C-alpha positions, 0 to 999 in steps of 0.5 A: 304696694309698688311705686316707681317711675315709668321708663321712657326713652325721652324725658317727660314724654307725657306732654308730647303724648298729650299734644302731638301723638295724635292730631285728633284727640277722639282717637283715644277711644279707638286705641283703647277699644282696639287694645281690648279687642287685641286682648280678646283675640289673643285669648281666643288664640291661646284657647284654640291651642290649649294654652288657656284653660276652661270656658271663656264665657261671653267675650265682650267689651263694655264702654261705660260713661259716668258723667257725674264722676267724670269717668269713662271705663273700657272693660274687656274679658280678654287675657288680662295682665300680671303685675310683671306684664303691666310693668313690661307692657305699660311702663316701658313706653312703645314696647309692643305686646302684639309684636312679642305675641306674634313672634311666639305664636307665628303661624297661628292666626296672627292676622287676628292681632290688631295694633300695639299696646304701647303708645296706643294705650298712652293716648288715654292721657290726651283726655285724662287727668288720671288713668287707672288700670285694673287687670287680672290675668287668665293664668292660673292663680294670677292676682289682680293688680291696679295701676294708676298714673296722673300723667307724670312719669310717676305711677303706682302698682299694687294688688287689688280685688277683681272677680273676673279675668280681663282688663278695666281702664278708667279714664278720669276726664280732664277739664279740656276734654269734658265734651267726651262726657256726653253720651251722644259724643261717645256714641258717635265715636263708637259708630265712627271707629268701632262699628265693625270690630270683631268683638261685641262692643256694648254702650248703654247695654246696647251692642254698637257694632257688627262683628261680621261685616260683609267684606269679611265673608267670601263672595260665594256666601253673599247674595245681591241683597246682602251687598245692598244691605251692607251698602245701606249700613254704610250709607243709609240715605243713599240710593241703591248702588249701580254695582259693586266689586268684592276684593279678596286677595291674600297674595302678594298682599292681604286685601279685602273689601267691597267697592260700590259704584254709586249713582252720581250726578253729572257734576263733581260735588263734595264727597261726603260718603268716602271709601273707608280704610280699615286695618283688621276691622279697625277704622283708620281713615277715609282719606285713601288717595294713596291707596285708591286711584284718583279716578276712583275716589268717587267710589264708596265702600270699605278697604281692609288690609293689615299690609298697609303701613301706618304710623303710630296713630294708624291715621297716615299712610307711609310710603311702601311698595304694597300701597302701589301694588294695592292701587294697581290691583284695585285699578285692574279689578275695576277695569275687569268688572266694567269689561265683564258687565259691558260684554255680558250685559251691554244694555244694562251697561249703557243704561248706567253710562250716565253715572259710569262715564265720569269714572271711565273718562277720568280713569282714561285720562289719568291711568294709561293701563286703565286706558288700554282696557277702557278702550274696549268699553268706553262708549259714546251716545248718539245725540239723536237716536240714543245708540251707543258706540265704542270708538271702533264702532263709531269709526266703522259707522262714520269713516266714509263720511267723517274722515278729513283730508289729513286722514283723521276720523272726525268725531262730531259732538254736542255739549248741549243737545237742546241748545245746539239742536239746529246744528245737530239736525243740519249734521244729520241731514248730511248723514253725520253721527253726532254724539253727546259729550256734555259732562264736566270732564268732557272738555278735558277728555276730548283734549286727552283723547286726541293725544291718546287715540290715533288719527282722531279729531273732535269737532263740536257741531257749532264749530263751523257751518255744516259744510265745513265741519269735516273739511274746509271746502269752497261753498256755493257762491251767493246769488247776491251781487258784490254791492249787495254783499257789501251792504249786508256786511255793513249792516251785520257788522256792529260792536257787540259787548264782550264778543269779538264778531267776524262777519262773512257772506257765504252761499249756503243752501236755501234751506240753511238758516239766514245766519249761522253763528259759529265759534272756533273749536280751540278757543271755545274748548279753552273757555270750556276748560277754564272753570276747571283750570288754574291761572291759565283757565282764568286767562282764557275765561277773561278773553272775549268770545270769538264768534263768526256770523256766516250770512247765507247770501242764498236765503230768500229773506235778504231780497226783502231786507235789501229792498226795505226802504225804511233804513231804521226797520232794515237795521232792526231786522238785520240786528234781530237775525244776528241776535237769533244766531247768537241766541243759538250759541247762548251768547245773548244775555242780560241787556242784549237779550232785553233789547232783542225782545223789545225790538222783536215786539216792535217789529211784530207790532209795527210801532213802539210799545212799552219796553219790557224790563228784565233783570240781567 
């Protein structure tokens, strides 16, 4: 029997390993199973080149839980270790068995070697009072050995009996980690970290992993049903995705994976089903912001690359040129796929635009290379006919009517087709084309595109009276006399809580509404963006809404209003006309809305009625 001290570069390294090597203690299971996979893959490689003799038998990894004895055992049928190799690979902390193996067998399936045996093995001490390793090498006449350590630098190593080739690691779970003695906890960890490892893994005599997931196959080998089934395997409760992109690159970096475009609502929600990062089928993390462009973080699926640099825990990305290259490649692949679908299946693309629009607009705002490509397939939907336009198609359809004095194309848009219906109809009567821009990103998108797109300006349909939406112009004079205009302006001018109201008398057409409420484009945009912004957003959000009430002096109703001898009734009618205009802008709420309803009832009945009480 051999006894000794583990050779470490830092005195008393075990407390450091236990507390700081990994931020998440459950990772011990991933590391130990990954090591078992390494050992199995190495044996297969040696067998393929004739250095491992005989029938390899069933190559599998077994995880066994013995709650009564407080142990977890991970066993494999890989290449095993001799006493000398235990001394070399276990007792010399941070020595990498995989590195030496790659050097020796370079060019012979080294990509199948996962991870490192050194510090990964020592993650076992985060959860264990004692660790036993029983191992037998594949080499002829090798004797089985047993290594034991209680978490101190002291260990024991002696010969033992073991029938079969491979390694068995027994963890004696400590009191602080007894949560890992529950079967459902082990099952959840296996599903999280090991569900796609390339060697069969068994727990409770059931195989828990898919050893040949879809992303490891060639696109030519997969059908639409295969891609959809794999998506269900990843996210069993989600709807069928819109489409997917299969990544398969071997130069200048290695990258495989499948990215899915999910069906999403027109709002940002907590993203539970994230993209998963793997390294040779070993789960690493679902925090991939450094690898995947920010605007594609709502995508789902899998990325697998051995060329992404990871620290000892395989959980955090380190700065590296490959990461930037992979990021750029993913951006290009997504843009190419969207352009392909737009060109070949435009009607299908338009049907999916409600979900795709968020990705595309966000990408156009944050990535200039994507913007250049996306200009070809970004589309805007007509608020009335449902027709879709690219920017150039919209320009061609509207330039004659919708170019302002500065020579800029004016894109008229609505953020709420139902609420702004009256404004949209007025625009349509002028021959204008109004498009929908009603998602949560559109307020920012409009501002960005006015800087990116040449000679383009966006104007919301309720930013001014319809005759002034494209250019300020002299309107027709009203038929009212100066005294009548003054009287009307006095009647309409009143204090309105939380609103900054300006009243003007203009000569609109007789068919136009008696009062039109409009809001300045700039201030309204700032308030729309306030919910998505930081301190500046709060500044604009707390400012009162600016509203202009344009009183149509040519509307026949004012002849009756001015002729009304009952001053109280006259004031109520004017108040209602103003409130109707504010209601069209969604600015009549709470007590003001209640008063409007009560006042309307009084005017209809011609007498006081019981007040309607509404919750604000």
